[in-house]
All heavy atoms as a GROMACS GRO file, in nm:
protein
  511
    1MET      N    1 -10.445  11.167  16.187
    1MET     CA    2 -10.350  11.122  16.086
    1MET      C    3 -10.386  11.187  15.952
    1MET      O    4 -10.503  11.198  15.916
    1MET     CB    5 -10.359  10.969  16.075
    1MET     CG    6 -10.271  10.912  15.968
    1MET     SD    7 -10.281  10.734  15.952
    1MET     CE    8 -10.231  10.680  16.112
    2SER      N    9 -10.285  11.228  15.879
    2SER     CA   10 -10.308  11.293  15.750
    2SER      C   11 -10.360  11.191  15.648
    2SER      O   12 -10.335  11.072  15.659
    2SER     CB   13 -10.180  11.357  15.699
    2SER     OG   14 -10.091  11.259  15.653
    3SER      N   15 -10.431  11.243  15.548
    3SER     CA   16 -10.487  11.155  15.446
    3SER      C   17 -10.377  11.088  15.365
    3SER      O   18 -10.392  10.972  15.324
    3SER     CB   19 -10.582  11.232  15.356
    3SER     OG   20 -10.517  11.342  15.296
    4GLY      N   21 -10.265  11.157  15.341
    4GLY     CA   22 -10.154  11.098  15.268
    4GLY      C   23 -10.092  10.981  15.343
    4GLY      O   24 -10.056  10.879  15.284
    5LYS      N   25 -10.079  10.997  15.474
    5LYS     CA   26 -10.022  10.891  15.557
    5LYS      C   27 -10.116  10.770  15.560
    5LYS      O   28 -10.071  10.656  15.551
    5LYS     CB   29  -9.999  10.946  15.698
    5LYS     CG   30  -9.906  10.864  15.779
    5LYS     CD   31  -9.765  10.886  15.734
    5LYS     CE   32  -9.669  10.842  15.842
    5LYS     NZ   33  -9.537  10.818  15.788
    6LYS      N   34 -10.246  10.797  15.570
    6LYS     CA   35 -10.345  10.689  15.572
    6LYS      C   36 -10.345  10.614  15.438
    6LYS      O   37 -10.351  10.491  15.435
    6LYS     CB   38 -10.484  10.747  15.602
    6LYS     CG   39 -10.591  10.644  15.617
    6LYS     CD   40 -10.567  10.561  15.741
    6LYS     CE   41 -10.682  10.466  15.762
    6LYS     NZ   42 -10.651  10.363  15.859
    7LEU      N   43 -10.338  10.689  15.328
    7LEU     CA   44 -10.331  10.626  15.196
    7LEU      C   45 -10.209  10.536  15.188
    7LEU      O   46 -10.217  10.423  15.140
    7LEU     CB   47 -10.325  10.733  15.086
    7LEU     CG   48 -10.290  10.684  14.946
    7LEU    CD1   49 -10.399  10.592  14.892
    7LEU    CD2   50 -10.266  10.800  14.853
    8GLY      N   51 -10.096  10.586  15.234
    8GLY     CA   52  -9.972  10.508  15.231
    8GLY      C   53  -9.982  10.380  15.310
    8GLY      O   54  -9.938  10.273  15.266
    9GLU      N   55 -10.042  10.388  15.428
    9GLU     CA   56 -10.059  10.268  15.511
    9GLU      C   57 -10.151  10.168  15.443
    9GLU      O   58 -10.124  10.048  15.444
    9GLU     CB   59 -10.115  10.305  15.649
    9GLU     CG   60 -10.014  10.373  15.737
    9GLU     CD   61 -10.071  10.410  15.873
    9GLU    OE1   62 -10.189  10.380  15.901
    9GLU    OE2   63  -9.996  10.468  15.953
   10ASN      N   64 -10.261  10.218  15.384
   10ASN     CA   65 -10.352  10.129  15.313
   10ASN      C   66 -10.283  10.063  15.194
   10ASN      O   67 -10.300   9.944  15.171
   10ASN     CB   68 -10.476  10.206  15.265
   10ASN     CG   69 -10.570  10.241  15.376
   10ASN    OD1   70 -10.566  10.181  15.484
   10ASN    ND2   71 -10.656  10.339  15.353
   11LEU      N   72 -10.207  10.142  15.120
   11LEU     CA   73 -10.136  10.089  15.004
   11LEU      C   74 -10.040   9.979  15.046
   11LEU      O   75 -10.039   9.870  14.987
   11LEU     CB   76 -10.061  10.200  14.930
   11LEU     CG   77  -9.972  10.156  14.814
   11LEU    CD1   78 -10.048  10.074  14.712
   11LEU    CD2   79  -9.906  10.278  14.750
   12ARG      N   80  -9.962  10.003  15.149
   12ARG     CA   81  -9.866   9.903  15.197
   12ARG      C   82  -9.938   9.775  15.242
   12ARG      O   83  -9.900   9.665  15.204
   12ARG     CB   84  -9.782   9.959  15.312
   12ARG     CG   85  -9.683   9.857  15.367
   12ARG     CD   86  -9.593   9.914  15.475
   12ARG     NE   87  -9.490   9.994  15.411
   12ARG     CZ   88  -9.464  10.121  15.438
   12ARG    NH1   89  -9.534  10.186  15.529
   12ARG    NH2   90  -9.368  10.184  15.376
   13ARG      N   91 -10.044   9.791  15.320
   13ARG     CA   92 -10.118   9.676  15.371
   13ARG      C   93 -10.177   9.594  15.257
   13ARG      O   94 -10.162   9.471  15.253
   13ARG     CB   95 -10.230   9.724  15.464
   13ARG     CG   96 -10.319   9.615  15.518
   13ARG     CD   97 -10.426   9.670  15.612
   13ARG     NE   98 -10.498   9.785  15.560
   13ARG     CZ   99 -10.600   9.778  15.474
   13ARG    NH1  100 -10.640   9.661  15.428
   13ARG    NH2  101 -10.661   9.887  15.433
   14LEU      N  102 -10.240   9.660  15.160
   14LEU     CA  103 -10.303   9.590  15.049
   14LEU      C  104 -10.200   9.528  14.955
   14LEU      O  105 -10.221   9.418  14.903
   14LEU     CB  106 -10.396   9.685  14.972
   14LEU     CG  107 -10.517   9.732  15.052
   14LEU    CD1  108 -10.581   9.853  14.987
   14LEU    CD2  109 -10.618   9.620  15.069
   15ARG      N  110 -10.089   9.597  14.936
   15ARG     CA  111  -9.982   9.544  14.850
   15ARG      C  112  -9.925   9.417  14.911
   15ARG      O  113  -9.907   9.316  14.842
   15ARG     CB  114  -9.872   9.649  14.833
   15ARG     CG  115  -9.752   9.602  14.754
   15ARG     CD  116  -9.647   9.710  14.740
   15ARG     NE  117  -9.596   9.764  14.864
   15ARG     CZ  118  -9.509   9.701  14.945
   15ARG    NH1  119  -9.465   9.581  14.916
   15ARG    NH2  120  -9.466   9.760  15.056
   16LEU      N  121  -9.899   9.419  15.040
   16LEU     CA  122  -9.844   9.301  15.108
   16LEU      C  123  -9.944   9.186  15.111
   16LEU      O  124  -9.906   9.069  15.100
   16LEU     CB  125  -9.798   9.336  15.249
   16LEU     CG  126  -9.678   9.431  15.256
   16LEU    CD1  127  -9.651   9.472  15.401
   16LEU    CD2  128  -9.554   9.368  15.194
   17LYS      N  129 -10.072   9.219  15.123
   17LYS     CA  130 -10.178   9.118  15.121
   17LYS      C  131 -10.178   9.043  14.988
   17LYS      O  132 -10.209   8.925  14.982
   17LYS     CB  133 -10.313   9.186  15.145
   17LYS     CG  134 -10.427   9.093  15.166
   17LYS     CD  135 -10.552   9.172  15.200
   17LYS     CE  136 -10.671   9.081  15.217
   17LYS     NZ  137 -10.793   9.156  15.247
   18LYS      N  138 -10.142   9.114  14.881
   18LYS     CA  139 -10.134   9.054  14.746
   18LYS      C  140  -9.997   8.993  14.718
   18LYS      O  141  -9.968   8.952  14.606
   18LYS     CB  142 -10.164   9.159  14.639
   18LYS     CG  143 -10.300   9.222  14.649
   18LYS     CD  144 -10.408   9.129  14.603
   18LYS     CE  145 -10.542   9.201  14.607
   18LYS     NZ  146 -10.648   9.119  14.551
   19ASN      N  147  -9.911   8.991  14.821
   19ASN     CA  148  -9.774   8.938  14.808
   19ASN      C  149  -9.695   9.005  14.697
   19ASN      O  150  -9.624   8.940  14.621
   19ASN     CB  151  -9.776   8.785  14.787
   19ASN     CG  152  -9.827   8.712  14.907
   19ASN    OD1  153  -9.790   8.743  15.020
   19ASN    ND2  154  -9.914   8.615  14.886
   20MET      N  155  -9.708   9.137  14.689
   20MET     CA  156  -9.634   9.215  14.590
   20MET      C  157  -9.530   9.299  14.661
   20MET      O  158  -9.556   9.355  14.767
   20MET     CB  159  -9.728   9.309  14.513
   20MET     CG  160  -9.825   9.241  14.421
   20MET     SD  161  -9.931   9.361  14.336
   20MET     CE  162  -9.820   9.414  14.206
   21SER      N  163  -9.412   9.308  14.600
   21SER     CA  164  -9.309   9.399  14.652
   21SER      C  165  -9.335   9.538  14.593
   21SER      O  166  -9.414   9.554  14.499
   21SER     CB  167  -9.171   9.350  14.611
   21SER     OG  168  -9.153   9.363  14.471
   22GLN      N  169  -9.265   9.636  14.647
   22GLN     CA  170  -9.274   9.770  14.588
   22GLN      C  171  -9.226   9.765  14.444
   22GLN      O  172  -9.282   9.832  14.357
   22GLN     CB  173  -9.190   9.870  14.668
   22GLN     CG  174  -9.249   9.906  14.801
   22GLN     CD  175  -9.164  10.006  14.876
   22GLN    OE1  176  -9.048  10.030  14.844
   22GLN    NE2  177  -9.222  10.066  14.979
   23GLY      N  178  -9.125   9.685  14.418
   23GLY     CA  179  -9.072   9.672  14.282
   23GLY      C  180  -9.174   9.611  14.187
   23GLY      O  181  -9.185   9.656  14.072
   24ASP      N  182  -9.247   9.510  14.234
   24ASP     CA  183  -9.352   9.449  14.151
   24ASP      C  184  -9.457   9.552  14.111
   24ASP      O  185  -9.498   9.560  13.996
   24ASP     CB  186  -9.421   9.334  14.225
   24ASP     CG  187  -9.330   9.216  14.254
   24ASP    OD1  188  -9.231   9.197  14.181
   24ASP    OD2  189  -9.360   9.143  14.351
   25LEU      N  190  -9.500   9.629  14.210
   25LEU     CA  191  -9.602   9.730  14.184
   25LEU      C  192  -9.548   9.840  14.092
   25LEU      O  193  -9.616   9.884  14.000
   25LEU     CB  194  -9.653   9.790  14.315
   25LEU     CG  195  -9.768   9.888  14.305
   25LEU    CD1  196  -9.889   9.827  14.232
   25LEU    CD2  197  -9.809   9.937  14.443
   26ALA      N  198  -9.424   9.879  14.115
   26ALA     CA  199  -9.362   9.982  14.031
   26ALA      C  200  -9.354   9.937  13.886
   26ALA      O  201  -9.384  10.015  13.795
   26ALA     CB  202  -9.223  10.015  14.084
   27ILE      N  203  -9.319   9.812  13.864
   27ILE     CA  204  -9.312   9.759  13.727
   27ILE      C  205  -9.450   9.759  13.663
   27ILE      O  206  -9.466   9.798  13.548
   27ILE     CB  207  -9.250   9.617  13.728
   27ILE    CG1  208  -9.101   9.627  13.761
   27ILE    CG2  209  -9.272   9.547  13.595
   27ILE    CD1  210  -9.035   9.494  13.792
   28ALA      N  211  -9.552   9.718  13.740
   28ALA     CA  212  -9.688   9.715  13.687
   28ALA      C  213  -9.737   9.854  13.648
   28ALA      O  214  -9.817   9.869  13.556
   28ALA     CB  215  -9.783   9.653  13.789
   29LEU      N  216  -9.688   9.957  13.719
   29LEU     CA  217  -9.731  10.094  13.692
   29LEU      C  218  -9.635  10.171  13.601
   29LEU      O  219  -9.662  10.286  13.566
   29LEU     CB  220  -9.744  10.171  13.824
   29LEU     CG  221  -9.842  10.117  13.926
   29LEU    CD1  222  -9.835  10.198  14.054
   29LEU    CD2  223  -9.982  10.115  13.872
   30SER      N  224  -9.522  10.111  13.569
   30SER     CA  225  -9.418  10.178  13.490
   30SER      C  226  -9.368  10.304  13.559
   30SER      O  227  -9.355  10.411  13.497
   30SER     CB  228  -9.468  10.211  13.349
   30SER     OG  229  -9.502  10.093  13.280
   31VAL      N  230  -9.342  10.291  13.690
   31VAL     CA  231  -9.285  10.401  13.768
   31VAL      C  232  -9.165  10.348  13.844
   31VAL      O  233  -9.140  10.228  13.849
   31VAL     CB  234  -9.388  10.462  13.868
   31VAL    CG1  235  -9.507  10.520  13.793
   31VAL    CG2  236  -9.434  10.360  13.970
   32ASP      N  237  -9.090  10.438  13.905
   32ASP     CA  238  -8.975  10.400  13.985
   32ASP      C  239  -9.020  10.345  14.120
   32ASP      O  240  -9.119  10.391  14.176
   32ASP     CB  241  -8.886  10.524  14.004
   32ASP     CG  242  -8.752  10.487  14.060
   32ASP    OD1  243  -8.662  10.455  13.981
   32ASP    OD2  244  -8.738  10.489  14.184
   33ARG      N  245  -8.948  10.248  14.174
   33ARG     CA  246  -8.981  10.189  14.303
   33ARG      C  247  -8.982  10.295  14.413
   33ARG      O  248  -9.064  10.292  14.505
   33ARG     CB  249  -8.883  10.077  14.339
   33ARG     CG  250  -8.928  10.000  14.463
   33ARG     CD  251  -8.811   9.942  14.542
   33ARG     NE  252  -8.708  10.037  14.573
   33ARG     CZ  253  -8.712  10.123  14.678
   33ARG    NH1  254  -8.816  10.129  14.757
   33ARG    NH2  255  -8.611  10.205  14.700
   34ALA      N  256  -8.894  10.393  14.403
   34ALA     CA  257  -8.887  10.500  14.502
   34ALA      C  258  -9.017  10.579  14.506
   34ALA      O  259  -9.056  10.630  14.613
   34ALA     CB  260  -8.769  10.592  14.473
   35TYR      N  261  -9.086  10.590  14.394
   35TYR     CA  262  -9.214  10.661  14.390
   35TYR      C  263  -9.317  10.589  14.478
   35TYR      O  264  -9.389  10.652  14.555
   35TYR     CB  265  -9.263  10.672  14.246
   35TYR     CG  266  -9.393  10.745  14.229
   35TYR    CD1  267  -9.404  10.879  14.262
   35TYR    CD2  268  -9.506  10.681  14.180
   35TYR    CE1  269  -9.524  10.948  14.246
   35TYR    CE2  270  -9.626  10.748  14.164
   35TYR     CZ  271  -9.634  10.881  14.197
   35TYR     OH  272  -9.752  10.948  14.182
   36ILE      N  273  -9.320  10.456  14.468
   36ILE     CA  274  -9.411  10.376  14.551
   36ILE      C  275  -9.374  10.394  14.698
   36ILE      O  276  -9.461  10.412  14.784
   36ILE     CB  277  -9.406  10.227  14.512
   36ILE    CG1  278  -9.441  10.207  14.363
   36ILE    CG2  279  -9.497  10.144  14.602
   36ILE    CD1  280  -9.578  10.253  14.322
   37SER      N  281  -9.246  10.390  14.726
   37SER     CA  282  -9.199  10.409  14.864
   37SER      C  283  -9.242  10.545  14.918
   37SER      O  284  -9.289  10.557  15.032
   37SER     CB  285  -9.047  10.396  14.869
   37SER     OG  286  -8.999  10.424  14.999
   38ASN      N  287  -9.228  10.649  14.837
   38ASN     CA  288  -9.266  10.784  14.880
   38ASN      C  289  -9.416  10.795  14.906
   38ASN      O  290  -9.458  10.863  15.000
   38ASN     CB  291  -9.224  10.888  14.776
   38ASN     CG  292  -9.075  10.915  14.781
   38ASN    OD1  293  -9.012  10.903  14.884
   38ASN    ND2  294  -9.019  10.952  14.667
   39ILE      N  295  -9.498  10.727  14.827
   39ILE     CA  296  -9.642  10.728  14.851
   39ILE      C  297  -9.672  10.656  14.983
   39ILE      O  298  -9.747  10.706  15.067
   39ILE     CB  299  -9.719  10.660  14.735
   39ILE    CG1  300  -9.706  10.741  14.607
   39ILE    CG2  301  -9.867  10.643  14.773
   39ILE    CD1  302  -9.760  10.671  14.484
   40GLU      N  303  -9.610  10.539  15.001
   40GLU     CA  304  -9.636  10.461  15.122
   40GLU      C  305  -9.591  10.533  15.249
   40GLU      O  306  -9.650  10.514  15.355
   40GLU     CB  307  -9.568  10.325  15.113
   40GLU     CG  308  -9.635  10.231  15.015
   40GLU     CD  309  -9.578  10.091  15.016
   40GLU    OE1  310  -9.481  10.064  15.090
   40GLU    OE2  311  -9.630  10.007  14.941
   41ASN      N  312  -9.489  10.616  15.238
   41ASN     CA  313  -9.439  10.688  15.354
   41ASN      C  314  -9.503  10.826  15.370
   41ASN      O  315  -9.464  10.903  15.458
   41ASN     CB  316  -9.287  10.700  15.347
   41ASN     CG  317  -9.222  10.566  15.370
   41ASN    OD1  318  -9.249  10.499  15.469
   41ASN    ND2  319  -9.136  10.524  15.278
   42GLY      N  320  -9.601  10.857  15.286
   42GLY     CA  321  -9.674  10.983  15.298
   42GLY      C  322  -9.598  11.104  15.250
   42GLY      O  323  -9.636  11.217  15.279
   43ARG      N  324  -9.489  11.082  15.176
   43ARG     CA  325  -9.410  11.196  15.126
   43ARG      C  326  -9.460  11.248  14.992
   43ARG      O  327  -9.426  11.359  14.952
   43ARG     CB  328  -9.264  11.155  15.115
   43ARG     CG  329  -9.196  11.134  15.250
   43ARG     CD  330  -9.048  11.113  15.237
   43ARG     NE  331  -9.014  10.993  15.164
   43ARG     CZ  332  -8.979  10.878  15.220
   43ARG    NH1  333  -8.972  10.867  15.352
   43ARG    NH2  334  -8.948  10.774  15.147
   44MET      N  335  -9.541  11.167  14.921
   44MET     CA  336  -9.596  11.208  14.792
   44MET      C  337  -9.742  11.171  14.785
   44MET      O  338  -9.783  11.070  14.842
   44MET     CB  339  -9.523  11.139  14.675
   44MET     CG  340  -9.384  11.185  14.650
   44MET     SD  341  -9.326  11.119  14.495
   44MET     CE  342  -9.325  11.267  14.400
   45ASN      N  343  -9.818  11.252  14.715
   45ASN     CA  344  -9.958  11.222  14.690
   45ASN      C  345  -9.976  11.192  14.542
   45ASN      O  346  -9.947  11.277  14.458
   45ASN     CB  347 -10.047  11.341  14.729
   45ASN     CG  348 -10.047  11.364  14.878
   45ASN    OD1  349 -10.060  11.270  14.956
   45ASN    ND2  350 -10.032  11.489  14.919
   46PRO      N  351 -10.024  11.072  14.511
   46PRO     CA  352 -10.041  11.036  14.369
   46PRO      C  353 -10.160  11.109  14.307
   46PRO      O  354 -10.252  11.152  14.378
   46PRO     CB  355 -10.067  10.886  14.374
   46PRO     CG  356 -10.126  10.863  14.509
   46PRO     CD  357 -10.061  10.963  14.600
   47THR      N  358 -10.157  11.122  14.177
   47THR     CA  359 -10.270  11.181  14.105
   47THR      C  360 -10.385  11.081  14.104
   47THR      O  361 -10.367  10.963  14.135
   47THR     CB  362 -10.231  11.215  13.959
   47THR    OG1  363 -10.200  11.093  13.892
   47THR    CG2  364 -10.114  11.311  13.952
   48LEU      N  365 -10.502  11.128  14.065
   48LEU     CA  366 -10.618  11.039  14.057
   48LEU      C  367 -10.595  10.928  13.955
   48LEU      O  368 -10.633  10.813  13.978
   48LEU     CB  369 -10.744  11.118  14.020
   48LEU     CG  370 -10.798  11.209  14.129
   48LEU    CD1  371 -10.915  11.291  14.077
   48LEU    CD2  372 -10.839  11.129  14.251
   49SER      N  373 -10.532  10.961  13.844
   49SER     CA  374 -10.508  10.857  13.743
   49SER      C  375 -10.410  10.752  13.796
   49SER      O  376 -10.425  10.633  13.768
   49SER     CB  377 -10.458  10.918  13.612
   49SER     OG  378 -10.335  10.984  13.631
   50THR      N  379 -10.312  10.794  13.876
   50THR     CA  380 -10.219  10.699  13.936
   50THR      C  381 -10.290  10.613  14.039
   50THR      O  382 -10.266  10.492  14.047
   50THR     CB  383 -10.098  10.771  13.999
   50THR    OG1  384 -10.032  10.848  13.898
   50THR    CG2  385 -10.001  10.673  14.061
   51LEU      N  386 -10.381  10.672  14.116
   51LEU     CA  387 -10.460  10.593  14.211
   51LEU      C  388 -10.540  10.485  14.139
   51LEU      O  389 -10.550  10.372  14.187
   51LEU     CB  390 -10.555  10.683  14.291
   51LEU     CG  391 -10.495  10.760  14.406
   51LEU    CD1  392 -10.601  10.853  14.468
   51LEU    CD2  393 -10.440  10.668  14.512
   52GLU      N  394 -10.597  10.520  14.025
   52GLU     CA  395 -10.672  10.423  13.946
   52GLU      C  396 -10.581  10.310  13.898
   52GLU      O  397 -10.619  10.193  13.902
   52GLU     CB  398 -10.740  10.490  13.828
   52GLU     CG  399 -10.856  10.579  13.867
   52GLU     CD  400 -10.917  10.652  13.749
   52GLU    OE1  401 -10.871  10.635  13.634
   52GLU    OE2  402 -11.014  10.727  13.773
   53LYS      N  403 -10.461  10.345  13.852
   53LYS     CA  404 -10.366  10.244  13.805
   53LYS      C  405 -10.323  10.152  13.920
   53LYS      O  406 -10.310  10.031  13.902
   53LYS     CB  407 -10.244  10.310  13.744
   53LYS     CG  408 -10.270  10.378  13.612
   53LYS     CD  409 -10.146  10.448  13.561
   53LYS     CE  410 -10.172  10.530  13.436
   53LYS     NZ  411 -10.054  10.605  13.393
   54ILE      N  412 -10.300  10.211  14.037
   54ILE     CA  413 -10.261  10.132  14.154
   54ILE      C  414 -10.371  10.034  14.190
   54ILE      O  415 -10.347   9.915  14.212
   54ILE     CB  416 -10.228  10.223  14.275
   54ILE    CG1  417 -10.099  10.300  14.250
   54ILE    CG2  418 -10.217  10.140  14.403
   54ILE    CD1  419 -10.073  10.410  14.353
   55SER      N  420 -10.495  10.083  14.194
   55SER     CA  421 -10.606   9.996  14.231
   55SER      C  422 -10.625   9.883  14.130
   55SER      O  423 -10.650   9.769  14.168
   55SER     CB  424 -10.735  10.075  14.250
   55SER     OG  425 -10.773  10.140  14.132
   56LYS      N  426 -10.607   9.912  14.001
   56LYS     CA  427 -10.616   9.807  13.899
   56LYS      C  428 -10.506   9.704  13.917
   56LYS      O  429 -10.529   9.584  13.907
   56LYS     CB  430 -10.608   9.866  13.758
   56LYS     CG  431 -10.737   9.920  13.707
   56LYS     CD  432 -10.724   9.960  13.561
   56LYS     CE  433 -10.856  10.014  13.511
   56LYS     NZ  434 -10.850  10.056  13.372
   57ALA      N  435 -10.384   9.750  13.943
   57ALA     CA  436 -10.271   9.659  13.960
   57ALA      C  437 -10.290   9.569  14.082
   57ALA      O  438 -10.246   9.454  14.081
   57ALA     CB  439 -10.141   9.738  13.973
   58LEU      N  440 -10.358   9.621  14.185
   58LEU     CA  441 -10.382   9.542  14.306
   58LEU      C  442 -10.514   9.465  14.299
   58LEU      O  443 -10.543   9.384  14.387
   58LEU     CB  444 -10.384   9.634  14.429
   58LEU     CG  445 -10.251   9.700  14.465
   58LEU    CD1  446 -10.271   9.798  14.580
   58LEU    CD2  447 -10.146   9.596  14.500
   59GLY      N  448 -10.595   9.492  14.196
   59GLY     CA  449 -10.723   9.422  14.182
   59GLY      C  450 -10.826   9.464  14.286
   59GLY      O  451 -10.903   9.381  14.334
   60ILE      N  452 -10.824   9.593  14.321
   60ILE     CA  453 -10.917   9.645  14.421
   60ILE      C  454 -10.981   9.772  14.366
   60ILE      O  455 -10.939   9.824  14.263
   60ILE     CB  456 -10.845   9.677  14.555
   60ILE    CG1  457 -10.733   9.779  14.533
   60ILE    CG2  458 -10.794   9.550  14.620
   60ILE    CD1  459 -10.673   9.834  14.657
   61SER      N  460 -11.081   9.824  14.438
   61SER     CA  461 -11.141   9.951  14.398
   61SER      C  462 -11.056  10.066  14.452
   61SER      O  463 -10.988  10.050  14.554
   61SER     CB  464 -11.284   9.961  14.452
   61SER     OG  465 -11.282   9.973  14.592
   62SER      N  466 -11.062  10.178  14.385
   62SER     CA  467 -10.983  10.292  14.431
   62SER      C  468 -11.034  10.342  14.566
   62SER      O  469 -10.958  10.394  14.646
   62SER     CB  470 -10.982  10.404  14.328
   62SER     OG  471 -11.111  10.434  14.284
   63SER      N  472 -11.162  10.321  14.595
   63SER     CA  473 -11.215  10.363  14.726
   63SER      C  474 -11.154  10.280  14.839
   63SER      O  475 -11.142  10.329  14.950
   63SER     CB  476 -11.367  10.353  14.729
   63SER     OG  477 -11.410  10.220  14.713
   64GLU      N  478 -11.116  10.156  14.809
   64GLU     CA  479 -11.051  10.072  14.909
   64GLU      C  480 -10.918  10.133  14.954
   64GLU      O  481 -10.882  10.125  15.070
   64GLU     CB  482 -11.027   9.933  14.850
   64GLU     CG  483 -10.980   9.830  14.948
   64GLU     CD  484 -11.091   9.779  15.039
   64GLU    OE1  485 -11.208   9.790  15.001
   64GLU    OE2  486 -11.057   9.730  15.147
   65LEU      N  487 -10.847  10.196  14.862
   65LEU     CA  488 -10.720  10.261  14.896
   65LEU      C  489 -10.741  10.381  14.986
   65LEU      O  490 -10.654  10.414  15.066
   65LEU     CB  491 -10.650  10.309  14.768
   65LEU     CG  492 -10.568  10.210  14.690
   65LEU    CD1  493 -10.522  10.273  14.559
   65LEU    CD2  494 -10.452  10.161  14.770
   66LEU      N  495 -10.855  10.446  14.973
   66LEU     CA  496 -10.878  10.572  15.043
   66LEU      C  497 -10.952  10.556  15.177
   66LEU      O  498 -10.975  10.654  15.244
   66LEU     CB  499 -10.957  10.668  14.952
   66LEU     CG  500 -10.889  10.698  14.819
   66LEU    CD1  501 -10.983  10.778  14.729
   66LEU    CD2  502 -10.759  10.772  14.841
   67LYS      N  503 -10.987  10.434  15.213
   67LYS     CA  504 -11.060  10.412  15.340
   67LYS      C  505 -10.977  10.449  15.459
   67LYS      O  506 -10.860  10.434  15.463
   67LYS     CB  507 -11.102  10.267  15.351
   67LYS     CG  508 -11.221  10.234  15.265
   67LYS     CD  509 -11.265  10.094  15.292
   67LYS     CE  510 -11.385  10.059  15.207
   67LYS     NZ  511 -11.426   9.925  15.223
   0.00000   0.00000   0.00000
């Protein structure tokens, strides 16, 4: 499995665990909901700074997203 696909699966799993919608996460990051969807589906790779913002919004470490 590609690293982008694995990141997307981890993001979706952790986001749902926190009871957040894609829209909730998008608002927290000031990005479009479609951007979150594209990351979760492995169509886009976020920058390191975006990964840090995602992990902060979810209250997890950035390494947790990359496992």
